[in-house]
Backbone as numpy.savetxt, mean C-alpha at the origin, in Angstrom:
# Nx Ny Nz CAx CAy CAz Cx Cy Cz
20.46 -9.07 -14.35 19.26 -10.02 -14.46 18.04 -9.24 -14.34
17.08 -9.53 -15.43 15.85 -8.80 -15.31 14.95 -9.17 -14.24
14.21 -8.31 -13.76 13.26 -8.56 -12.60 12.02 -9.27 -13.14
11.48 -10.30 -12.46 10.30 -10.94 -12.86 9.10 -10.06 -12.60
8.25 -10.03 -13.59 6.97 -9.14 -13.33 6.16 -9.79 -12.31
5.63 -8.93 -11.43 4.65 -9.49 -10.41 3.48 -10.06 -11.00
2.91 -11.05 -10.26 1.62 -11.72 -10.66 0.56 -11.36 -9.77
-0.62 -11.23 -10.37 -1.86 -10.92 -9.65 -2.06 -12.02 -8.68
-2.34 -11.59 -7.33 -2.75 -12.58 -6.29 -4.14 -13.15 -6.54
-4.33 -14.41 -6.45 -5.62 -15.04 -6.73 -5.89 -16.05 -5.70
-7.15 -16.52 -5.70 -7.65 -17.74 -4.86 -7.51 -17.48 -3.48
-7.11 -18.50 -2.73 -7.06 -18.52 -1.18 -5.93 -17.40 -0.74
-4.83 -17.32 -1.58 -3.83 -16.32 -1.22 -4.42 -14.90 -1.19
-5.30 -14.59 -2.24 -5.93 -13.26 -2.28 -6.88 -13.12 -1.12
-7.73 -14.11 -0.88 -8.64 -13.99 0.21 -7.86 -13.80 1.62
-6.84 -14.49 1.83 -6.07 -14.30 3.11 -5.45 -13.00 3.15
-4.95 -12.49 2.14 -4.22 -11.26 2.10 -5.24 -10.12 2.24
-6.43 -10.24 1.66 -7.38 -9.22 1.71 -8.01 -9.15 3.18
-8.13 -10.33 3.75 -8.73 -10.42 5.09 -7.76 -9.66 6.13
-6.50 -9.94 5.90 -5.51 -9.33 6.79 -5.49 -7.71 6.52
-5.47 -7.45 5.33 -5.51 -5.91 4.98 -6.68 -5.23 5.52
-7.96 -5.74 5.27 -9.18 -5.13 5.78 -9.32 -5.04 7.22
-8.69 -6.11 7.90 -8.58 -6.04 9.41 -7.82 -4.90 9.90
-6.86 -4.45 8.98 -6.04 -3.34 9.39 -6.48 -1.97 8.85
-7.64 -1.94 8.29 -8.28 -0.67 7.82 -8.23 -0.45 6.34
-7.67 -1.34 5.57 -7.63 -1.16 4.12 -9.03 -1.61 3.60
-9.44 -1.05 2.42 -10.64 -1.43 1.77 -10.42 -1.45 0.34
-11.31 -2.21 -0.38 -11.18 -2.43 -1.87 -11.60 -1.07 -2.49
-11.03 -0.76 -3.57 -11.44 0.37 -4.35 -12.60 -0.01 -5.39
-13.63 0.71 -5.30 -14.73 0.37 -6.24 -14.30 0.51 -7.69
-14.63 -0.49 -8.42 -14.45 -0.43 -9.86 -12.94 -0.73 -10.29
-12.06 -1.15 -9.40 -10.64 -1.34 -9.64 -10.17 -2.43 -8.70
-9.11 -3.12 -9.20 -8.50 -4.19 -8.30 -7.40 -3.51 -7.53
-7.75 -2.78 -6.47 -6.81 -1.98 -5.70 -7.40 -1.90 -4.21
-6.48 -1.61 -3.33 -6.87 -1.33 -1.90 -6.47 0.13 -1.57
-7.16 0.75 -0.65 -6.89 2.04 -0.18 -7.06 2.22 1.33
-6.37 3.27 1.85 -6.45 3.52 3.30 -6.06 4.95 3.46
-6.62 5.60 4.47 -6.29 6.92 4.88 -5.59 6.82 6.28
-4.39 7.41 6.29 -3.60 7.49 7.46 -3.69 8.95 8.01
-3.92 9.09 9.40 -3.97 10.40 9.94 -2.91 10.49 11.03
-2.16 11.71 11.01 -0.99 11.95 11.78 -1.29 13.17 12.56
-0.38 13.51 13.59 -0.49 14.61 14.46 -0.39 15.92 13.64
0.54 15.90 12.70 0.86 17.17 11.90 1.49 16.84 10.49
1.72 17.87 9.85 2.36 17.73 8.49 3.72 17.03 8.63
4.53 17.42 9.58 5.98 16.97 9.69 5.78 15.37 9.95
4.85 14.93 10.69 4.73 13.48 10.99 4.24 12.70 9.67
3.34 13.32 9.03 2.85 12.81 7.79 3.80 12.74 6.70
4.62 13.81 6.57 5.67 13.76 5.58 6.79 12.77 5.86
7.10 12.69 7.16 8.06 11.69 7.55 7.67 10.32 7.21
6.42 10.03 7.48 5.85 8.68 7.13 6.00 8.46 5.56
5.70 9.49 4.88 5.69 9.39 3.34 7.11 9.18 2.91
8.04 9.80 3.56 9.52 9.69 3.19 10.03 8.20 3.46
9.69 7.70 4.63 9.99 6.34 4.92 9.39 5.32 3.97
8.14 5.54 3.64 7.43 4.63 2.77 8.17 4.72 1.38
8.52 5.99 1.03 9.07 6.19 -0.26 10.44 5.43 -0.45
11.23 5.41 0.62 12.53 4.69 0.58 12.33 3.17 0.46
11.21 2.68 1.26 10.93 1.21 1.06 10.31 0.91 -0.22
9.49 1.69 -0.78 8.88 1.52 -2.12 9.91 1.37 -3.19
10.88 2.26 -3.14 11.99 2.27 -4.07 12.76 1.02 -4.10
13.06 0.44 -2.87 13.86 -0.83 -2.79 12.90 -1.97 -3.35
11.47 -1.84 -3.38 10.69 -2.84 -3.81 10.33 -2.66 -5.33
10.75 -1.50 -5.90 10.36 -1.12 -7.21 8.84 -1.10 -7.37
8.17 -0.62 -6.32 6.76 -0.58 -6.24 6.28 0.81 -5.52
5.63 1.51 -6.27 5.33 2.92 -5.79 3.81 3.12 -5.64
3.45 3.65 -4.43 2.05 3.89 -4.15 1.52 5.08 -4.91
0.19 5.08 -5.12 -0.50 6.29 -5.46 -0.96 6.90 -4.14
-0.64 8.27 -3.91 -1.03 8.78 -2.66 -1.25 10.28 -2.85
-1.93 10.83 -1.77 -2.37 12.22 -1.77 -2.22 12.72 -0.31
-1.61 13.89 -0.16 -1.31 14.41 1.19 -1.78 15.81 1.35
-2.63 16.05 2.45 -2.97 17.36 2.95 -2.68 17.43 4.35
-1.75 18.29 4.74 -1.36 18.51 6.11 -1.19 17.16 6.88
-2.07 16.77 7.69 -1.75 15.53 8.50 -2.42 14.27 8.00
-2.98 14.28 6.80 -3.70 13.20 6.21 -2.95 12.65 4.95
-2.76 11.32 4.86 -2.10 10.77 3.76 -3.13 9.66 3.27
-3.65 9.83 2.08 -4.54 8.74 1.38 -3.75 7.93 0.47
-3.78 6.61 0.57 -2.90 5.76 -0.17 -3.81 4.82 -1.03
-3.45 4.55 -2.21 -4.03 3.49 -3.00 -2.91 2.61 -3.56
-3.17 1.26 -3.44 -2.07 0.27 -3.83 -2.64 -0.60 -4.89
-1.99 -0.71 -5.96 -2.37 -1.67 -7.06 -0.99 -1.81 -7.87
-0.87 -2.97 -8.51 0.26 -3.23 -9.26 -0.07 -3.06 -10.82
0.57 -2.02 -11.32 0.20 -1.68 -12.75 0.68 -2.75 -13.68
1.85 -3.32 -13.37 2.47 -4.44 -14.30 1.52 -5.59 -14.35
0.62 -5.96 -13.46 -0.26 -7.14 -13.63 -1.78 -6.57 -13.56
-1.96 -5.26 -13.56 -3.19 -4.70 -13.60 -4.15 -5.22 -12.48
-3.62 -5.12 -11.27 -4.43 -5.62 -10.05 -3.56 -5.71 -8.82
-4.09 -6.44 -7.91 -3.36 -6.62 -6.68 -2.31 -7.78 -6.67
-1.09 -7.47 -6.24 -0.03 -8.40 -6.21 0.49 -8.51 -4.82
1.39 -9.46 -4.54 1.95 -9.64 -3.26 2.67 -8.34 -2.79
3.22 -7.60 -3.77 3.85 -6.30 -3.44 2.95 -5.40 -2.76
1.73 -5.27 -3.16 0.69 -4.38 -2.57 0.52 -4.76 -1.08
0.30 -5.93 -0.79 0.08 -6.40 0.64 1.36 -6.25 1.44
2.58 -6.44 0.90 3.72 -6.24 1.56 3.92 -4.75 2.01
3.69 -3.86 0.95 3.74 -2.52 1.29 2.72 -1.99 2.23
1.58 -2.50 2.08 0.46 -2.24 3.00 0.83 -2.58 4.49
1.43 -3.72 4.66 1.75 -4.20 5.94 2.94 -3.31 6.51
3.87 -2.87 5.63 4.96 -2.03 6.05 4.39 -0.71 6.56
3.44 -0.11 5.81 2.86 1.11 6.22 2.10 1.04 7.55
1.35 0.02 7.58 0.62 -0.23 8.88 1.57 -0.34 10.03
2.66 -1.06 9.96 3.68 -1.14 11.03 4.28 0.18 11.39
4.59 0.87 10.27 5.31 2.23 10.42 4.33 3.19 11.10
3.06 3.23 10.71 2.11 4.15 11.31 1.82 3.85 12.77
1.96 2.59 13.11 1.62 2.27 14.53 2.64 2.59 15.44
3.77 3.11 15.01 4.97 3.33 15.93 4.84 4.68 16.57
């Protein structure tokens, strides 16, 4: 069975999702329908472990983040290319990352 393409989050759902994300340190990307956040860890091992766990989750969601890593810093941008903007998948993955980083 073919997977249904994600739909752009709009209206009240978008506002609620953005409010939750921004309360957790995410911000809108200027000039693009995307959110971003920088995660800081103790060292490279911790940062890479975070990225590995996120990669496994992202693969099960068929939703892959844009990210950049230098030593203990991981910069993440989330947007759904299939709908050219923010979808429920972005907010779900953002919440997963927030939960993982808080442990």
